Every structure is written in structure tokens, then in C-alpha cells.
C-alpha positions, 0 to 999 in steps of 0.5 A: 406049875408042873415038875417039868416046868420048875426052874433048876435049883442050880447048874451042876459043876461041869468038872471034877473039883477033886481032879481040878484041885489035884492039877492046881496042886501040881502047878503050884508045886512046879512053879511056886505061888507067884510063878503060877499065874491064874491062866496057868492054873485054870488051863491046867484045871481045864476050867474058866476063871469064873468057875475057879473063883466059884469053886475054890475062891481066889488064888490064895484060897486055892493055894491053901486048899492045894497045900492041905491036899499036899499035906494029906497026900504026898507030905503025909509021910511026916505024920506017919513018921510020928507014929513010929515007936522009937525016935530013931525010927521017926527020924529014919522014916521022916528023912527017907519019906522026904526022899521018896516024896521029893523024887517020886514019879508023877509029880514035880521034884522037890517039895511044895513047902520049900518051892512054893514061896521061893519068889520074893515079890509082895504078891507071894506074901500070902504063900510065904506066910502059909508055908512058914506056918506049915514048916513051923508046925512040922518042926513042932510035931517033931520036937514034941515027938522027940521030947516024948522020946526023952521023957520015955527014956528012948533018948538021953535025958540031956537031948535038946529036942528043939535042936534035934528037930531043927536038925532033921528038918534042915536035912529034910529040906536040904534033900528037897532042894537037891531033889529039885535040882535033879539029884537022884533018889539013890544018892539022896537016900545015901545022904539021909543014911549019912545024916542018921548015922551020927544024929544022936547027941553025945 
């Protein structure tokens, strides 16, 4: 058999998987896990359901990939904040990063980590479990960073790192909820500044 007669090893994908995943992320971000139907997703991704399953797996697997993309992209301000030199700088970068991400142009308002599992049906359980783990991981990173600040003398020795991380996370997610309702970035930056003025333990 000549080389021109050989059967192809497989048809190449007729779509950009990276672009398709980005579009799926935006659908999940806007509509949540349960609110995003397979038709919504495949229409936005401009692919068939068969192609979606072949490239990304089922809806739950697609959501996990979209969440990973969100974490490495829009939500990466959280990991960058951990690299700040002082606890005050960490908290400042975290809260103002939350404002920028939840109000920025080119994507839905709010936070995928908050809005992704708002629906309460059984079908949303996979997303709720993923996002619970996602939020707990973010809070644990903050707690560990604040504990380091305590150990290094950057925060008072009686500071409760767990309580402080919970406070910052609560403010950040509150910012996300307000952003989703249309509150503008300037007002939410003011909220972040107000929270930061008296954030240190007495």
C-alpha cells in the first residue's frame, strides 16, 4: 500500500479546544452549573455534543476544566496576593483583586466560585462539591499565609489566622455577590478599603 493509500490515523479536531473551553467557562460563569444546559454550552463552543464529550468528557468534567481555567486565569489574583511581602499587602491585593475580577470587562460580573453552584437541585451536586473544595482551598492558603506572618512577627502573636482568613474570604465573596447585582467597581473598591482599615486584630 502506498503512502497515499494509507488510512488516516484519525481526523484532526475541527475546532480550537482552548477557545471552546474559554467559551464554556463564560457560560458557566454567567449561568452557573445547573443553569448551563448542554445545548447552551455546545452552542457557545460551536461544537456538537459528540465533539464535546470526545474532547472534554461529560458536563461535570467540562466544568472542572473550566474551573481550572478560571483559577489559572481570572482568579489568579488570589495566588499572586499570597506572594506579597506583608500580611496587609496580601489582604489588600486579595480584596482589590476580587473587585477587578468580578467587575472587569469581557466576562460576566461576579465570581464563578460563588455563582457556579447557586442552584440547589441534585444535578448541581458535582459543582457544589467542586466549588466547596475550591473555596476551602483558597481560605486555607490565606490562613497559611497569615500564620506565616504571625510566625515572622508581621502580625501580632495573638492573631487568629483562621479567623482572619475567614474574614477576608467573607468580604471577598460579598464583593462578588454585589458585583453580580451590578454594583460598580469604584464603590466596591471603597468597600475593600473600608474593610482593610480596621482589619487587624486588637
